[in-house]
C-alpha positions in Angstrom: 102.5 118.7 122.0 105.3 117.8 119.6 103.9 115.1 116.5 106.6 111.9 115.8 106.7 109.0 113.4 104.7 108.2 110.8 102.5 105.9 109.5 101.5 104.6 105.9 97.1 105.1 105.5 94.3 105.1 102.8 91.9 107.3 102.4 88.4 105.9 102.4 86.1 106.5 99.4 84.6 109.9 101.2 88.5 111.2 102.0 88.3 110.0 105.2 92.1 109.2 107.5 92.6 107.6 110.6 95.3 108.8 112.5 98.2 106.8 114.2 96.9 106.5 117.8 99.9 108.4 119.4 98.6 111.9 117.0 94.7 110.9 117.8 95.4 110.5 122.0 97.7 113.5 122.3 94.4 115.8 119.7 92.0 113.9 121.9 93.6 114.8 125.5 94.8 118.3 124.6 92.6 120.2 122.3 89.1 120.9 123.1 86.8 119.3 121.1 89.3 117.2 119.8 89.2 119.5 117.1 92.0 120.3 114.9 92.8 122.6 112.0 93.4 121.5 109.0 94.9 123.7 106.0 98.3 124.1 103.4 101.3 124.3 103.9 104.3 124.4 101.9 102.5 122.2 99.4 100.9 119.9 101.8 97.8 119.5 103.9 98.8 120.4 107.5 97.2 119.3 110.9 97.4 122.0 113.9 95.7 123.1 116.8 93.1 125.9 116.7 95.1 127.6 119.3 98.4 127.1 116.9 96.3 128.7 114.5 95.3 131.7 116.7 98.7 132.5 117.2 99.4 132.3 113.3 97.0 135.3 112.7 98.4 136.7 115.3 102.4 136.8 114.0 100.2 137.6 110.3 99.0 140.7 111.8 102.3 142.0 112.7 102.9 142.2 108.6 103.3 145.8 107.3 104.1 145.2 103.4 104.5 141.1 102.9 105.9 140.4 99.6 103.9 138.7 96.9 105.4 135.3 97.9 104.5 136.2 101.3 100.9 137.3 100.4 100.3 134.0 98.3 101.3 132.1 101.0 98.7 133.8 103.4 96.3 133.2 100.8 97.0 129.4 100.6 96.9 129.1 104.9 94.0 131.3 104.2 91.8 129.2 101.8 92.6 126.0 102.9 91.5 126.7 106.1 89.1 123.9 107.7 87.7 122.9 110.9 87.8 118.7 111.7 86.6 116.7 114.3 88.8 113.8 115.6 86.7 110.8 116.4 87.1 108.4 118.9 88.9 105.9 116.4 90.8 108.9 115.2 89.1 109.7 112.2 89.6 112.7 110.3 87.9 113.9 107.0 89.9 115.9 104.5 87.7 118.4 102.7 87.5 117.6 99.1 89.3 121.3 98.5 92.0 119.9 100.5 92.4 116.5 99.2 93.3 118.5 95.7 95.4 120.8 96.7 97.8 118.2 98.4 97.4 116.0 95.9 95.8 113.4 98.1 94.5 110.1 96.7 94.0 106.5 98.2 97.6 105.8 99.7 99.0 108.4 101.9 102.0 109.0 104.6 100.9 111.5 108.3 104.2 112.4 109.5 104.8 113.8 112.1 106.6 117.5 112.0 107.1 118.4 115.3 104.2 121.0 116.8 102.3 119.9 113.6 101.5 117.4 111.1 101.7 116.6 107.9 99.4 114.6 105.3 101.8 113.8 102.1 101.2 111.7 99.3 102.7 108.2 99.5 105.1 108.6 96.8 105.7 111.9 97.8 106.5 110.6 100.7 108.9 108.3 99.2 110.8 110.6 97.3 111.2 112.7 100.0 113.5 109.9 101.8 114.9 108.9 98.3 116.7 112.4 98.7 120.5 113.3 100.2 120.6 116.0 101.6 123.8 117.4 103.1 122.3 120.0 106.1 125.8 120.2 108.1 126.7 123.8 107.7 123.3 124.9 108.1 123.8 123.0 111.1 127.1 124.4 111.9 126.3 128.1 111.5 123.0 127.7 113.8 125.6 126.2 116.5 123.5 123.1 116.8 125.3 119.6 117.1 123.4 116.8 116.6 123.6 114.2 119.9 124.5 111.1 117.5 
């Protein structure tokens, strides 16, 4: 399951969001019960499948002596955890604690990020697009050649 593209959306008064149709369809057809996990990662609300969450926990259990920064990242991931149903219309409920932590107000952007989707405040997404990124040396170091 790969999430691609983005959509501008508005949260309703109860903090609900309608996912893009492609995201809704992938989740409802590929995830048992149409339930996803929402949490905070890298200062944004993210959506992953319950299977991805289980793999995340398994990977984190391998850590023997995590740094303070990694301990804090783990705390944020676990404290943000919530499961939410994706309705037939593609609506999800974003709990108040995630809306606050993710700084989500009315206008948001739902964006695909490969194996997960992210929900950003619309103004933060616009700032992301306004920045210049020169990643050519990092791509070269990893022997990655973009086909365009």
